[in-house]
N, C-alpha and C positions, 0 to 999 in steps of 0.2 A: 651512432656517430656519423650519420650521413650515408650516402650511397657510395660504397667502396668500388663499385663497378665503374662509376664515373671517375673516381679519384685515381684509380690505378690502371688507366688505359695504357696500352703500350706506348713507348716513347715515340714510335713512328706516328701514332695518331695524336699524341699530345704535342701539338705544334708549339704550345706555350711553355713547354718544359724548359727550365733554365738550369744549366750545369756549366760551371766555369771555375777556373782557378782564380786566386786572389790577385788583385792588382797590387804589386809590391811597391810601385811608385806612387804611393798615396800619402799625402802629408798627414792624414789622420792617424797613421800608424807610426809617425815619426820620421818619414822619409823627407829629405830636404836637399836643396842645392847647396853645395859647399864651394863651388868654383864655376865661373863662366868666363870665357875669353872676351865676351862682349854681350851686352843686352841694351844697346843704345835705344832701340825703338820700342821694345816690349820686355818687361821684367821676366827674368828666367824662371822665377818661382811659379809663374802662372801655368807653366807646362805640367805641373803636378795637380792642378785643379781637377776635382772629380766630376764637376758639372760639365755638361756639353758646352763646347765653345759657342760664343755669341758674337754677333757683329753689330756694332753701334755706328750707324751710318754717318752721323755728323759730329762724332766725338774726336777731337784732336787734343794733344797735349803739347808741351813745349818742344818736343822732338819730332812731332809729326802726327800721323794717323794713329789713334789708339787701336791696338790689336790685342785680342785675347789669346795670348800664347807668348812664346819666347821669340824675339826677332832681333837680329844683329844688323849693324849698319852695312852698307855696301863695301865690300873689301876691295881695296886698291893696291894690295900687295899679295905676294904669294902666300899660300897656306890655307887654313880652313878654321872655322870656329868650332868650339866644343864646350860642353859643360860636364861637370862631375856631380853625380847624385849619390848621396849616402842613404842606403836603405834603412828604414826604421828597424827592420828585423832581417837578419841574413836569410837568404833563401835561394831556391833553384828557379830558374826562369825558363818557361816552356814556350810562351807566345809573346810576341812583341808587336805593339801597335804604335806606329808613328803617324800621327794625325795632322794633316795640313789644312784642315777645314778653315775656310775663309782666307787662306793664304794662296792667292792666285796671281802669279807673276812675280811674287816675292818669296816663294818657297825655295828651299835648297834644291839643287839638281840631284844630289845623292846624300845618303846618310849611312853610317855604320855604327855598331855598338860593341863596346868592350866592357869587361868586368874584372874584378879582382877581389880577393878576400885578404884584408889587412887589419892588423890590430892598431895601426897608426894611419894617419891621414896620408893618402897617396902623394908621391912626389915625383921628381924627374927620373928616379931610379926604379919606380914601380913597373913591374912586368904585367902588362895588361893582356888578358885572354880574350880572343874574339868570340862574340856571341852571334854577330851578324856582319857578314862582309859588306862591302860597299854596294848599296842598292839604290837604284834610280827612284826618285820621288816625283809624283805628279802634283798638280795643283788641287786644292780644295777636296781632299779625300782621305779616307783611312787607308793606311798601308799595313797589312797584316803579314807577319813573317813568323816562321817556326825557328826555334833554337834547339839544336841537337846537343848542346853542351850541358852536361848534367852536374857541373861543378856548383858549389855553394858560393854566392857572392854577397858582399855587403857594400861594395862601391861599384857604380856603373858610370861609364863614360859614353856620352852621345856625341858623335862627330857629325857635323853637317858641312857639305862641300858646295861652293866655297863659303857661303854665307846665307842669310835669309831667315825665314820664320817657320816655326813648328808650333801648332796649337796645343797638342797634348802628347805626352809620352806615357804609354801604359805598358807595364811589364807584368804579365800574368804568370803566376807560379805558385810555389808552396814555401811557406816559412819553414826553415830547417830547425826542428825542435832539438836536435842533438847539440846545437850550439847555443841553446837557450836553457839555462839551468834554473830549476825551481826547487825551493825547499818545501816543507810540508805545510806551508801557510795557506790560509783561505784565499781563494782567488776566483775570478770569473772564468769558468770553463768554456763559455761561449764567446769569449773575446778573441778577435783576430790577433791581438797582442800576445795571447797565450797559445797560439797555433790553431785556433778554430777556423773552420772553412765551411763554405756552403757546398753541400752535396747536390742538392737540387730543390726545385720548387715547381709548382704547377703553373704559376703566373706571377708576373712582376710588371704589369702594364704601366703603372704610374711611378713606382719606386723600386730601385734595384735591391735584390735579395741581400747582397753583401752589406748593405747599410745596417742591417739589423744586428750585425756582430761588430760594428765599428766601435771604437772606444768613445767614452764621454757621452754627453747628452746630445740628442739630435738638434741641429741648429734651426730646422724648420721642417715643414711637412714633406719636402722633397728629400730630406735626409733620413729616410726610413724605407721600409718595405710596404708597398701598397699594390693591391690587386684591383682588377677591373670590377665593375658591378656584374655579378654572375647571373642574376635574374633566374636562378634555378634552385634545385634542392641540394645540389652538391655543395662542397666547401673547399677552401683553399688550404694549402699546406706548404711547409718548408722544412728541410732536413739539414741539420748542422752536425758536422763531425768535430769532436774535441781534438786538441793537439795530442793529448794522451788520455787514457782512461781515467775517469775521476768518480768521486762520490758527491752527489748533489745534496746540499743541505738546505738551500733556499733558492726560490725562483722569483725573478722580477719580470713582469710583462709591462712595458712602458709604452703608453699610447700618447705621449706628449706631442702636441701640435695636431693630432687627429681628433677633431671636434665634431664633425658631422659625418665622418667616414671611418670611424673606428669599428672593429668587429663587434658583433653582439656578444659572442662568447668565444672561448678558446679551450682546447684540451691539449695535453702533453703526453707524448709517448717516448720511451727510451729503449735502447738496446745496447748490448755489448757484443761486438762482432770482431773476432780476432782474425777471421779469414780475409784474404785479399779478394774482395768481390768488386764487380763493376758498379758504378753509380746507378746504372739502370736496374741491376738486380737488387741493390739495396733499397731503391725507391719502391720497386714492385713488391718486395717482401715486408715493407714497413707497415702494411695493414695489420700484420700479426704481432707487432711490438706491444709490450705491456703498457697500459695507461698508468701513469703516476699522478695525473690530474684529470678528473672528469670535466665535462663542460662547465666552465666557470664564467660568470658574468663579468663583462668588461665595461668600463666607463670612458668617457671622453677625457683626453688631456690629463692622464693620471698614471702614476706608478702603482702597479698592483703587485703586492707581495704575497707569496704562498710559501708556507713552511710545513704544512701538513700534506702528506702524500698517501696515495692509495696502497702502496706496497712498501715493504722495508727496503731501504736504499742499499743497493749493491753497486759495484763499479760499473760504469757505463761509458761508452765513447760516441754514442749517437743520440741526438735529441730531435724529435719531430714536433713541431707546433702546428696544430690544426686550427684555423680560424673560421668561424661560422657566422654568416655565410661567406663573407668577403670583407675587404677593408684594409686598413693600414695600421702597422705597428712600428714604433720608432726603434726600440731596442728590446732584446731579450737577454737576460743575464741569469746564468745558473751558477750560483756561488757554491764552492766546495773545495775539495782537495784532489790533487792527482794521486793515484794509488798504483802500486805495482800489480 
């Protein structure tokens, strides 16, 4: 199954190792803007776009220069602008990214972030909890902040002072499974909507790892996980943690849109880990996980379905896909049931 010595170098040497929490401000998981004080120059919903911001030099609309983000008009009265975001799934937020890329001279001077958990739409009586105090923003850059608040939120309020434009808001954290109830129905264990998350991968040069667990069908080649051309004897890999332990009954490896850059073959390993281990240790130990699918041939732009596995299925909460030698996959889906 390849050279495991190359595969499992220490994280210090694996400069391409990717580990991150999920962006909860992602429209693909149902997050949406439910209120904005103003979006005269640029529509508020663009702030949730998962693609990197772009600048279109000579594009203007009826309100002025087209900008890829949320931009309010120049405020001529006291106060500040804000928007309210409903998260597609309740969760805890650990890292905040307020991105002002391409907003240079029209970015807000400061921003703050608040949240709440509410069964109903927030109103004037809502008590907002601070996730990020008022922070200074600069032009044309990513601003990364840590949140020490461990509360679960389903509504987020972004305040900008006094007005201006923000390209993207990214809220990295974990979906709270305790507030998502599932019955014993068949579901996709590797879907972010069901609490799945990326533990790590060795490379994501062309396409982000988290795309592989997004819901629905990939919209294009950029909406998938794609590694660089390795040019070696090693192979690429990615590890997914389920929201809860489950029993896999069927696997789908989807290479839609990958026509000249799909992997030649793939293999699947799984594990059930109850201990609270670091992502680094999980990745390093994954070489010893059992194989449920040997190297299997893949084709271009196709959904590959696997129902026969090497070992009898028991409950699992981690899945590792190895792609040989490199390439891109749009989605991986492991259908089954959550089990106790």
